[in-house]
C-alpha positions in Angstrom: -0.6 -26.2 5.8 -3.6 -24.1 4.9 -3.7 -21.8 2.1 -3.0 -18.7 4.1 -0.1 -20.0 5.5 2.1 -17.9 3.5 0.1 -14.9 3.6 0.8 -15.1 7.2 4.2 -15.6 7.1 5.2 -13.1 4.9 2.8 -10.4 6.5 5.1 -11.4 10.2 8.4 -11.7 8.4 7.9 -7.7 6.6 6.6 -6.6 10.1 10.1 -8.0 11.6 12.0 -6.7 9.5 10.7 -3.3 9.1 9.6 -2.7 12.7 6.0 -2.4 11.8 3.1 -4.2 14.5 0.9 -5.0 11.5 1.3 -5.4 8.0 -1.5 -5.9 5.3 -0.7 -7.5 2.2 -2.3 -6.4 -1.1 -1.9 -7.0 -5.1 0.0 -3.9 -5.4 1.3 -0.9 -3.5 -0.8 1.5 -6.2 -4.3 -0.4 -4.6 -2.4 -0.2 -1.3 -2.8 3.8 -1.1 -6.5 3.3 -2.8 -7.3 0.8 0.2 -5.5 3.1 2.9 -7.6 6.2 1.3 -10.7 4.3 1.6 -10.2 3.0 5.1 -9.9 6.6 5.9 -13.0 7.8 4.5 -15.0 5.1 5.7 -13.9 4.6 9.0 -12.0 7.7 10.2 -12.9 11.3 10.4 -11.4 11.8 7.3 -12.8 14.8 5.6 -10.4 16.1 3.0 -11.4 16.7 -0.7 -8.3 17.1 -2.2 -4.4 15.9 -1.0 -1.2 16.9 -1.8 1.7 14.9 -3.7 4.8 15.5 -5.5 4.3 16.2 -9.1 7.2 13.7 -10.1 6.0 10.0 -8.8 4.3 7.1 -10.0 1.3 7.8 -12.1 -0.9 5.3 -10.4 -0.7 7.1 -7.4 -2.7 10.1 -8.6 -5.0 7.3 -10.1 -5.7 5.6 -6.6 -6.8 9.0 -5.2 -9.0 10.0 -7.8 -10.6 6.6 -7.9 -10.8 7.2 -3.9 -13.3 10.1 -5.1 -10.7 12.8 -4.2 -9.2 15.3 -5.7 -4.9 15.9 -6.5 -2.7 18.4 -5.9 0.5 18.5 -7.2 3.6 20.1 -5.6 7.4 20.5 -6.8 8.6 18.2 -4.2 12.2 17.0 -4.2 11.8 13.3 -2.2 13.7 10.7 -1.7 13.0 6.9 -1.0 9.2 8.0 0.4 6.6 10.9 0.8 3.6 11.3 2.7 0.6 12.2 0.9 -0.3 15.7 2.5 -3.2 15.9 5.0 -3.2 12.1 5.4 -1.1 9.8 7.4 0.0 7.8 4.1 3.4 7.4 3.2 4.2 6.2 -0.6 7.5 4.1 0.1 7.2 2.1 -3.4 10.9 3.0 -3.9 12.4 3.5 0.0 12.4 0.0 1.4 14.6 -0.6 4.1 15.3 -2.8 7.6 13.6 -1.2 10.3 11.9 1.4 8.4 8.8 1.9 9.8 8.1 5.2 11.9 4.4 6.1 12.1 1.3 6.2 9.8 0.3 4.2 6.5 3.6 2.9 5.1 3.0 1.7 1.6 5.0 -0.5 -0.3 5.8 -2.0 -3.3 7.1 -5.7 -4.7 7.0 -4.9 -8.6 9.7 -6.9 -10.4 12.2 -3.5 -10.4 11.7 -2.7 -6.6 14.0 -4.4 -3.4 11.9 -7.6 -2.9 11.1 -8.3 -6.6 8.4 -10.8 -6.7 6.5 -9.5 -9.8 3.4 -7.7 -8.5 2.7 -7.0 -4.8 2.4 -4.1 -2.0 1.5 -3.9 1.4 0.7 -1.8 3.6 2.9 -1.2 7.4 1.0 0.0 10.3 0.7 0.0 14.3 -3.2 -0.2 14.8 -4.8 -3.4 15.3 -7.9 -1.9 14.2 -7.0 -0.5 11.0 -5.0 -3.9 10.5 -8.3 -5.8 10.7 -10.4 -3.6 8.7 -7.8 -3.3 5.9 -7.2 -7.3 6.3 -10.9 -7.7 5.3 -11.3 -4.6 2.8 -8.3 -6.5 0.7 -10.7 -9.6 0.7 -13.9 -8.1 -0.8 -14.6 -7.5 2.8 -14.7 -11.0 4.1 -12.0 -12.8 6.5 -10.6 -15.2 3.9 -9.4 -17.8 6.2 -13.3 -18.4 6.8 -15.8 -19.3 3.8 -18.7 -16.4 2.8 -21.2 -18.9 4.3 -19.1 -18.8 7.7 -18.5 -14.9 7.4 -21.8 -13.7 6.1 -22.7 -11.9 9.0 -19.5 -9.9 9.3 -18.9 -8.7 5.3 -18.1 -5.0 5.1 -17.6 -3.1 1.9 -14.4 -4.4 0.0 -12.3 -5.2 -3.0 -10.5 -7.7 -4.7 -7.0 -6.4 -4.0 -5.7 -9.1 -2.0 -2.0 -10.9 -2.8 -2.3 -14.5 -3.2 -0.3 -17.2 -1.7 2.1 -17.9 -4.1 3.2 -14.4 -4.5 3.5 -14.2 -0.7 5.9 -17.7 -0.7 7.9 -16.0 -2.9 8.2 -13.0 -1.1 9.5 -14.5 2.0 12.1 -16.1 -0.5 13.1 -12.8 -1.7 13.1 -11.3 1.7 15.6 -14.2 2.9 17.9 -12.9 0.2 17.5 -9.2 0.5 20.4 -7.0 -0.3 19.9 -3.3 0.2 19.8 -1.1 -2.5 20.2 3.2 -3.4 16.6 4.5 -3.1 14.5 5.6 -5.7 13.4 9.6 -6.0 11.7 12.4 -7.4 14.2 12.3 -10.2 13.3 8.8 -11.5 10.1 10.2 -12.5 8.5 12.8 -15.4 6.4 15.7 -13.9 3.0 14.0 -14.1 0.9 16.9 -13.3 0.3 17.8 -17.1 -1.5 14.2 -17.2 -4.5 15.7 -14.8 -4.3 19.6 -16.2 -8.0 19.7 -17.5 -7.2 22.6 -19.6 -5.8 20.8 -21.8 -8.0 17.6 -22.0 
């Protein structure tokens, strides 16, 4: 059994469960969002400099947007389960996991200990493009094909980040998915207004 058996297996099982053609595992939902934004900036004709999110959401979402070199705008949105990062195809579904959930776009999941698949830490990107899958997979593994040595893959390395899920966590994910019980979706009401943290006039 190779070191990536459980990575491949968890991606496959998540795809079957959610209805997503492709799945990229990451080390958190926060980094799944960051990687998705960087993919749009580096490989798609994405020219926006500012995106919009609900003012009541997890603070890491806003941090990911800023770390990706974009400005964040907040709006008063009453959401349940998931919401779109406006002007992008990215959907934050950290608290909206369920069977057959995938419809379109780049859907980011969380496997934090309080989520529906409580691995402890981890995330994923659901998507329908093979090209996007191949690029995002490399980006999450330092820009390389993790099934090969760096020496073997040296001529194909792209700009990447160390944001991959480790095989041990993927193995936990397979077990937890087998034990999945549908739970109530989270919503805007579970979060404080984070916009005050990014108000430049108050810094």
